[in-house]
N, C-alpha and C positions, 0 to 999 in steps of 0.2 A: 575467507568470508568472515566479516566482522559480526559482532553480537547484534548490532542494529539490523543487519540484513537477515540474520537468522530469525530474529523475533518477528520481522515483517513477513517473511515467508511462512513461518509457522501459523501466523494469524490468518493471513489471506488464504492459506491452504485449507482452512476449515470450510467444509462444503456449504454450511449455512451462511457464512460471511461471503464466500465466493459467489453464491447464488444471489445474495442480497445486493452485491456490487453490480452484477450484470443486470439484475432486474431494474436497478436505477438507471443504468446506462441505456438499456434497450427498451424498457417498458414503463418508464416514469415511476418506478417504485412498485408497480403491481407485481405480486408474487407469481409470475408466469413460470419461472424456473424454480424447480424444487430441489433441495439438496440431494435427495435420493436419486435424482436423474443424472448426477455428476459422478464421473469416475476419473481418478487421476491418471495422467500419462507421464512418461519420462520427460522432464523439462529440457533435457539436452537435445538440441536439434543438430543433426549431422547431415552433411551432403558433400559430394565430391564432384563438382562441376569440372569440365575439361577446359584447360587453357590452350594457348597457341601451340604448346609442345605436344598436346595430346595426353599429357599426364594429368591424373586427377589431383586437384588441389583441395585438400580436406578443409572444411569449414566447420567450426563448432561454436554454437551460441547457446547460452543457458537462459531460459526464461525463469522468472520467479515462480510461476505456477502455470500449468496448462492442464485442462480437463476436457473430457469428451462429454457432450450433452446427448443423452439418449431419450427416446420416447418409447411408448408401448409398455404393456404390463410386465413383460420379461426384461425390459431395460436393454434390449439388444439392438434396437433400431437406432444406431448412432447417426446423428444428422448435423452436428456442429462441433467445432473445436473452439474452445475459449481459453485465451491466455491472458496473463496479467504480468506487467512489468512495473514493479514498484520503485519509485525514485525518491530518495531522501533530499535530493537537490535537482534543480533544473538541468536536463541534459540537452545541450544545444544541437545535437545531431540526432535527436530521437526519431524524426521521420525516416531517416536512412536506416537507423538501427532496427526499427520496427518493421520496415519494409523487408529487411533481410530476414528477420524472424519468420514473417509470414511466408516469404518465398521458400525458405528452408522447410517449413511445414508442408507446403504444397509439393515440393521436390521429393520429400520423404514419402508422401502418399503415393506418388507416381512410381517411385522406386520399389516400394513395397508391393504394389500391384504387379509390376514387371517380375519381381522375384517370385511371387506366388505363381504366376503363369509359367515361369521356367521350371519351378519345382514340379508342377503338374504336367509339364511337357505340352502346354497349351499355347502354341505360338501364334494363334490367330488364323484368319482366313486368307491373308495375303501379306506381301512384303511391307505394306504400310503399317499393319498392326505388329508385325515382327520387329520392325525398326523402332516403332514408338514404344514398345514394351507394354502398352496397354491396348485394349480393343476399342474399336469404334463404338461410341455410345456409353462407355464406362464413365462413371462420375466419381469425383473425389469430394471430400467434405470441405465446406467453407470454413474459414478461420477468422475469428474476430479477436483482436488484441486490445486490451484496455491498459492505458498508462495511468498509474495511480500516483498522484503527487502527495507524498508523505512528508511535507515540509511546513514550517510555520510561515513561509514566504510564498506568495502567489507565483505560479509558473510564468516565466517571462521569456520562454524560448519559442521556437517555431512549432506550429501544430500541423504544418503540411510541407511537403517537399518544395512546392513553389516558393515558399518563403526563404528557402536556403539557396535558391538558384540565382545566378547572375545572368539574366536574359537581355542581351543588348539589342537584339533584333526582335521586336515585338511581333513581327509577322510569323515567327516560329512558335509562338505560344500554343496554338491549337495542336501542334505536333509533339509537344513535350508532355509526357505523362506526369500526372500528379499523384501524390499519396498523402492521405490525411491520417493523423493519429487520433485515437479516441481517448481524449484526456478526461480524467475524473479529478477535478481540483476543488477541494472544499472552499477555497478562496473565491472561486468563480460561481459557486452554487448559490441559489437563493436560500434565504433562511428557512423558508417553509420546506424546501427540498431536504434539508438536513434532518427534518423530523419524519421523513417518509421511510427511512431505513427500518427494517424489521429486526435487525440485530444491533449490538452495541457499536457497530461500525459508524453510525451516526454520531455517537459520543466521541469516538476517536477523531472524527473529522472536526467536530466542534472544538475539541482541545487544540487541534492544529490551527483552526481559524481564529479563535478568541484567546489563545493561551497568553498573549502579550497584553491583554486587556482584562484584568482580574474581575472588574465589575460585569462586563459582558459575559465572560466565561461562567461566572457564578450564576447569572440569570439563565444562561443556556443549559447548564448542567441541571439546575434544580427543576426545570420544567421538562426535562427529557424523561420519557417513560421507562427508559432502561437504566436510569441513574442509580437505582438501588441494587443492581445486580450486573456489574460490568466484569467481564471475564478477566482472569489474570493475564491471559495472552494479550488482551487489549491494553491492559495496564502496562505490560512490558514494552509494547510498541510506543505508547505515550511517553513513558519515562526515557526510553533510549533515544527517541527522536526529538524530544523537546527539552531535555535536561530537567524535567520535573521530577520531584522526589515525593512519593506518597509516604506518609507515616507508616511505620511497620505495624503499628497497632491497627491501622485501617485495613491492612492486608493480611490479617491473621486468619481470616476465613480461607479455606482451601479452594473453594470453587469460584467465588465472586467477591467483588469489592463494592461497598456502598459509597458511591462517589460523593453524595451529599455529606456523609459522615467524614469522608476523607478531606473534603474542602473545609469543613469546620475545624478539623484537627490542624490542617495546614495554616489556617488563619490564626489559630491559637498559638501555634509554634512561631509564626511570624511576629505576632504581638509580643510573645515572650522574648524573642531575639531582639526586638526593638528596645524593650526595657533593659535587657542585658547590656546593649550597646550604650544606652544612656547612663547606666550605672558606671560603666567602665570610663566613659568620658568624664563624669563627675570625679571619679577617683584620680584620673590623670590630671585633673585641675586642682588637686590637693585636698579634696574632701575626704573625711574619714568615713568608715562604714556606718558609724552612728549618725553622722550628719546626713549621709545619703538615705539612711533608713527613715529619718524624720521627713525629708523632702518627698520621697517616693511613697511613704506610708507602707513600705515593705519591711518584713521582719529583719532585724539586724543580722541574725544568723543566716538567713537566706541571701542577704546582700553579700556577706562574707563568702558564702559558697560560690556565688556568681563571680566574685573577684578572683577567687582561687582558681576557678576553671579558666578564666581569661588569662591568668598568669602562666598557665601550664603550656 
């Protein structure tokens, strides 16, 4: 697993960010899901469906994050499984991939129920329940998986299974099952939606969306209410996924980064780098440090330092 994947999983694994993401997906940003309602689960999905030979074929798929959503004061009334699959690039088979994730989650729940009944020697009231492994009327938890586009490019892949299928006889369409992914793509979101996030996830999305347009990025950052306190986890995601580099001086605080201050520092660094390149070009064209100093109105000693660094 690369550093980019690790940073993304650590960030979205934060229950506040996780809840924020699903509140946007399911409730238009309203804080219906609270972080304390979420409990982590093992992201590895395992199942052993039977093939033609009757032998189990082990399948293993790893989600980036999966949590159980519980209700009630004791937090024990689980009623929903929520999973996230973060993508740094478009995955053109995502509907099939996510369909498998969800199928494995349902399969595991059924197998766990059957295992529990066998441990308790509770085989049901008849052969149907014995063969099924679960009892009539038993219920399993629904699963919702969100696909998170962590890229500076808009998602251009299929968002449903039908878009991947070659259906030559259109009369068969009503009989062919479909499967839709739940895509969260900052490039497809309305600008006002990016301001609805309760955490700095909105800032991360804005950086992905506007990162290639410095003017729009600066405007979006400076009006974001989270701009003065962005978590270091969010900064690591932005840096690793967009090749942005925040000045170390801006990251000196342990807990959070002031993005407005960081932008100011980045602009000053870019300006200084531009002057350095200009001085080097002048030097390459035969101008002395003294001549460059007069033209640029920079101290001769500073010009000499810049030239020395460029020569190293």
